[in-house]
C-alpha positions as CSV (number, residue, x, y, z in Angstrom):
1,M,0.1,-0.1,0.1
2,E,1.3,3.4,-1.0
3,Q,2.4,5.6,1.8
4,V,0.8,9.0,2.0
5,V,3.2,11.5,3.6
6,V,3.0,14.7,1.7
7,T,-0.8,15.5,1.7
8,P,-1.2,15.3,5.5
9,I,1.3,18.3,5.8
10,Y,-1.0,20.5,3.8
11,V,-4.2,19.2,5.3
12,A,-2.9,20.1,8.6
13,L,-1.8,23.6,7.5
14,I,-5.4,24.2,5.9
15,A,-7.0,22.8,9.0
16,L,-5.1,25.4,11.2
17,L,-6.1,28.1,8.9
18,M,-9.7,26.9,9.0
19,V,-9.7,27.0,13.0
20,Y,-8.2,30.5,12.9
21,L,-10.7,31.9,10.4
22,S,-13.7,30.0,12.4
23,V,-12.5,31.6,15.6
24,R,-12.6,35.0,13.9
25,V,-16.1,34.3,12.8
26,A,-17.3,33.2,16.3
27,K,-15.5,36.1,17.9
28,G,-17.3,38.5,15.5
29,R,-20.8,36.8,16.2
30,G,-20.0,37.2,20.0
31,E,-19.3,40.9,19.5
32,H,-22.4,41.6,17.5
33,G,-24.7,39.2,19.6
34,V,-25.4,37.1,16.4
35,S,-25.9,33.4,16.6
36,L,-26.3,32.5,13.0
37,G,-25.3,34.2,9.8
38,D,-24.0,37.8,9.9
39,G,-27.0,39.8,11.3
40,G,-26.6,42.3,8.7
41,H,-23.2,43.4,9.8
42,E,-20.7,44.1,7.0
43,D,-17.7,43.3,8.9
44,L,-19.1,40.0,10.1
45,N,-20.1,39.1,6.6
46,V,-16.5,39.8,5.4
47,R,-15.3,37.2,8.3
48,V,-18.1,34.7,7.1
49,R,-17.0,34.9,3.5
50,G,-13.4,34.5,4.3
51,F,-14.1,31.3,6.1
52,G,-16.8,30.1,3.6
53,N,-14.4,30.7,0.5
54,L,-11.9,28.4,2.2
55,I,-14.5,25.8,2.9
56,E,-15.6,26.0,-0.7
57,Y,-12.4,25.7,-2.5
58,A,-9.8,24.0,-0.2
59,P,-11.4,20.5,0.1
60,M,-11.4,19.7,-3.7
61,A,-7.9,21.0,-3.9
62,L,-6.7,18.7,-1.0
63,L,-8.6,15.8,-2.5
64,I,-6.8,16.4,-5.8
65,L,-3.4,16.6,-3.9
66,L,-4.2,13.2,-2.2
67,L,-5.1,11.6,-5.4
68,L,-1.9,12.8,-7.1
69,E,0.0,11.5,-4.3
70,L,-1.7,8.1,-4.4
71,Q,-1.1,8.0,-8.2
72,G,2.7,8.5,-7.5
73,M,3.4,12.2,-8.5
74,S,6.8,13.3,-7.3
75,A,7.1,14.6,-3.9
76,L,8.6,17.9,-5.2
77,W,5.4,18.6,-7.3
78,L,3.3,17.7,-4.6
79,H,5.0,20.1,-2.3
80,V,4.8,22.8,-5.0
81,Y,1.0,22.1,-5.3
82,G,0.4,22.2,-1.6
83,G,2.5,25.0,-1.0
84,V,0.8,27.3,-3.6
85,L,-2.5,26.2,-2.3
86,V,-1.5,27.3,1.3
87,V,-0.2,30.6,0.1
88,L,-3.2,31.3,-2.1
89,R,-5.7,30.3,0.6
90,V,-3.7,32.5,3.2
91,I,-3.8,35.4,0.9
92,H,-7.7,35.4,0.4
93,P,-8.8,36.1,4.0
94,F,-6.0,38.6,4.7
95,A,-7.0,40.5,1.5
96,L,-10.5,40.6,3.2
97,F,-9.9,41.3,6.8
98,G,-11.9,44.3,8.0
99,Q,-12.5,45.5,4.4
100,T,-16.1,46.2,3.6
101,K,-14.5,48.7,1.1
102,P,-11.2,47.0,0.0
103,T,-8.3,49.0,-1.5
104,K,-7.1,48.3,-5.1
105,M,-4.4,46.0,-3.7
106,Q,-6.7,44.0,-1.5
107,R,-9.0,43.5,-4.6
108,L,-6.0,42.3,-6.5
109,G,-5.0,40.0,-3.7
110,R,-8.5,38.3,-3.7
111,M,-8.6,38.1,-7.4
112,I,-5.1,36.3,-7.5
113,S,-6.2,34.1,-4.7
114,A,-9.4,33.1,-6.2
115,G,-8.3,32.8,-9.7
116,G,-5.0,31.0,-8.6
117,T,-6.9,28.4,-6.6
118,A,-9.5,27.9,-9.5
119,L,-6.3,27.4,-11.9
120,L,-4.6,25.1,-9.3
121,I,-7.7,23.0,-9.1
122,A,-8.0,22.8,-13.0
123,L,-4.4,21.9,-13.4
124,G,-4.6,19.2,-10.7
125,A,-7.7,17.8,-12.4
126,I,-5.9,17.8,-15.6
127,A,-2.9,15.9,-14.1
128,L,-5.4,13.3,-12.7
129,L,-6.7,12.8,-16.2
130,V,-3.6,12.5,-18.1
131,P,-1.5,9.4,-17.2
């Protein structure tokens, strides 16, 4: 049976980012007295979306990483894929933090992060299809 040694590193890093972002959401809900959703508070909506975006994209990217590892992709390329994923996923919420009216640089950061993650998923999917 093939040993999976690279993917767990990136699953762990994304999980830690997930915990951090979920704590930010919980803290914001506590500050605003909101138990579900964002209660119409723009700053809380930004936190919820930062967490939500991670949850929407990271699982597929991590699944692709796992499958690539199981198919025998080299550790170097697995680390490149995982490292780029982590960097892109970290950029996104930091480009969002506290920004209901983001600056040009923050919008660029979000665009790079979202587009880069979509491209990473597409490239990983193609790599799975091409032997």
